[in-house]
N, C-alpha and C positions, 0 to 999 in steps of 0.2 A: 558601465564598469564601476562608477562611483557607488551605486546601490549594492553591487556584488561585494565590494570591499567593506562597505558599512555593515552588511549582513554578517560577513565573516568575523569582523571585530566584535560585533554585538553578541554573536554566538559564543565566542571565546569567553567573554565576561559572564554570559548567562550560564555556561557550563560550570564555570568556577563557582558562581553563586549557588547553583543548584547543589553542588557537592557540599559547599560550606553549610547551607541551611539544613541539609539532610543530616549532617554530622551534629550540628547544634541541636536539632530536634531530638536526636537519640540521647544526647548528653543531658538535656533538660527534662524531657518527658520520660526517659528510661524505657521507652517502647518505640515501636515503629520499625519497619524493615528498611534497611538501607537500599535504595533503588539501584543496585550495582549494574544489572543488565541494561536498564534504561539509560543510565549515564554512560556506560561503555558504548552503547549504540550511538548516542549523541556525539561522543568524541570521535568515533570512527567515521561517522558521516561528515563531521566537520573537517577532519583530516583528508578525507576523500576530495573535498572541494578546495583543498589547499594545494592540489596538484600543480605542477610547474606552470602550465599554460592557463589555468583558470584565473588565478588571482591577478596576474598582470594584464589580463584582457586580450589575450591573443588566441583564444579558442573561437570556435564557430558559434553562431547564434543559438543553436539548439542546446549547447552546453549550458548557457546561462538561463535558458528556460527551465532546464532540469535543476540547476543549482538553486534557483529561487524557490522552487517547490521544496527542496531538501532543507534549505536554511529555515524556511517557515515551519517545517516539521520539527526541527531542533528547537526553535524558539517556543513553539506551543508546548512541547514536552517539558522543557526546562521551567517555563512559567508555571506549569501544572505542579511540578515538584516543589518549586519555591513557595507557591501559594499554600499548598497543603502543609508544608513544614512550618511556615509562619503561623498559619491558623492553629496548628496543634500547639505551638509554643505559647501563643496568646491564651488559648483556652486553659492550659494547665497553670497559667499565671493569673487566672481569674477574670479574663476578658472574653466576652462573647462577640463573635464576628457577625456584623449585620451591615451589609453594604447598602441596603435600602433606607434604613433609618439609623444612621450611625450617631453615636453619642461621644465618640472619641476617634482619634486619628493616630495610627501606629506608624512611626517613621523609622525605617531600618537603615543601618549603616554597615555594609560589608567590608568597608575599607579598614586599614590597619591603624587609623588615627581618628581622633575625635573630629567631628565635622559640623559646621553650621552652613545651612544652605536653604534654597527654596524648593518646596515640594508642591506638586500639582495633583489635584484630585477633582472628581466630578460632582460628588454630592456634598452639599454644604453641611457643616456641623455647627449647630447653634452655640454661641458663646464659647467658642474654642479658645483655649488658653494660649493663644499665639496671635501674632499680627497676621491678618488675612486680607485678601483682596480678590474681587472677581475679575477675571480676565476678559478681554474683548470678545473671545469666542465662547463665553459662558461657563468656563471652568472656574475652579477656585485655586488659589495659591496661598501658601502660608510660609512664614519664616520659621524653620525648625532650628533651634539653637543647641549647640553642644551635644549632638547625638553621639553616644559613646561608641568607641571602636568595637567592631564586631558585635554590635548590640542594637537595642531598640529604645526609642523614647515614645511614650504614649502621651499625646496631647489630648487632654480630656476637656469636656465641656464643664462650665461652672461660671465663676465670675469672669466676665469678659474684660479684656485689657482696655485701658484708656485709649481712646481713638488717637492713632498716630497721625502725624502730618504726612502729606503727600511728598513724594520725592522732589518734585519741582514746586517751588513756591510761586513762580510766575513763568508764563510761557507767552512768547510773542510770535504771531503767525502772519504770513502774507495772506492776501485775499485768495481764497480757495483752500486755505488750511495748512499750507506748507510752513513748517516750523522754521523760524529765523533764529530765535534765541530762547534758551531755557535756563532758569536759575534755580539752584538748590542752595541750602545753607553752606555747602562744602565746595561747590564748583559752579562754573558757568560754561555753557556750551553754545556755540553759534554754528549755523549751517549756511553754506552758500547755495546758489540756485541749482547746483548739480547734486545736492544732497550730501556733499562732502563736509566734514567738520573743519571749519575754517579757524576755530578757536576753542581751546579747552583751557580754562583758567582755574587754577587751584586757589580757592579763597583762603584756605588755612595757611599755605606757604607763600601766598601772594606772588605767584609766578605762572607764566604760561607754559603748558606742557608740549606745545607744538613749536617747531622752528619757524622763524619769521618767513612768511611767503609759502609755507608748506601746508598741506591739507592732510587730515586724517580721514579714514573711511574711503579712500580713493580706490576705485575699482579699475584694474587694468586687464586687458586681454592681450595675450601674446600668441603669435603664430607658432604652431607646433608641427613643423615639417622637417624632421631630422633627415640627414643624408642616408641613414640606414637604420634598420631595427626600430621602426616607428612605435612598436608596442612598449619599448623600454627606454630608448635614448631621448635625452633632451640636449640638443647641441649648445655649446657655449655661446653661440651667436643669437640665442632665442630673443634677447632683449632688443635686437635691432629693428624688429617689426612689431609694433604694439599700438593699441588703441585705448583711449580713455572711454569708459562707459558713463556718459553724462546726460543721456537722453531720459530725463526724469518724466514719467507719465503720471505719477501720483506720489504725494508726500503728506503725511498728517500724523498727529499725535493719537495713538491708539489707546494708550493707558497712562494714567498718572495717579497712582495710589500709594499707600504706605509701604508696600513691598517693592514695587518697581514702577518705572515709567518706560513706555515703549513708543518709539518713533518708527513709523513705516515709511520705507522708501522703495518705490518701484521704478526700475529702469528698463529701457528697451535696447537690445543690441541685436541687430540683424533680425532673425526670426525668433529670438529668445526674449523672454521677460524675466528679469532677475528681481526677486522680491527680498528685501532685507527688513528684518525687525531688529532695531538697535535698542538694546535694553540698558537702562540706567538703574542701578540697584541702590537701595537705601543702605548707607554705611552702617555696619554693626561691629561690635567689639566681641572678639572670641573670648568665651569664658575660660 
């Protein structure tokens, strides 16, 4: 059910982005046919899967097999529209799109406000004019600053930035690699043996952000057995039966670079394994 809800929300965003970039392309390039029939089909297919019983999870199994196929069809169609529109805009602006040997990175922002954030990409760009870092799974990430509202920033190759410091200046681990304490210029964090944050200390304000004796990142499981309508209801007594998820099977520092640090925590609960990647970002100032 979680995947079904995620696909639904993703398709809502993608449909809106496909519409926006199609319009932006026609305004900037003065050509290109608006994909009206394709977008109309995508919206109708999305609305079909927002039928009363599909989203809350009360349909039969076969419904969700069909909805997954249809959601993927919408996403494939929307991404094709978005990519073609963005490529057309970049070309008329003097940029050539080359995914195999890129010399620049285009960062798009479809939101209604200027945004700074982390972007992930697969092919490295030499001497990119941004703070970059390789991730634990082989991808690249970069900090894209002040990307304009409803616009694009092109990060080009050229003079590389001075090497930035890693997020954590020191990390203390137990035998086996489990993180005990990590320190950055701005804060300190400590973990207990269950992978919970036992301390978050703000070095600038000189104060702890957690209540005494309380933990952050604590995972709890609650029994979900309502008296009726189990696809919708959560009874007011649900907190009476709960379990802490403290069976840590693995914990280690995955990344510690100039863009972010990542701590991995794996926990076992009954027949499930819950994997967390806790990200600590490099503080930045919005321009």
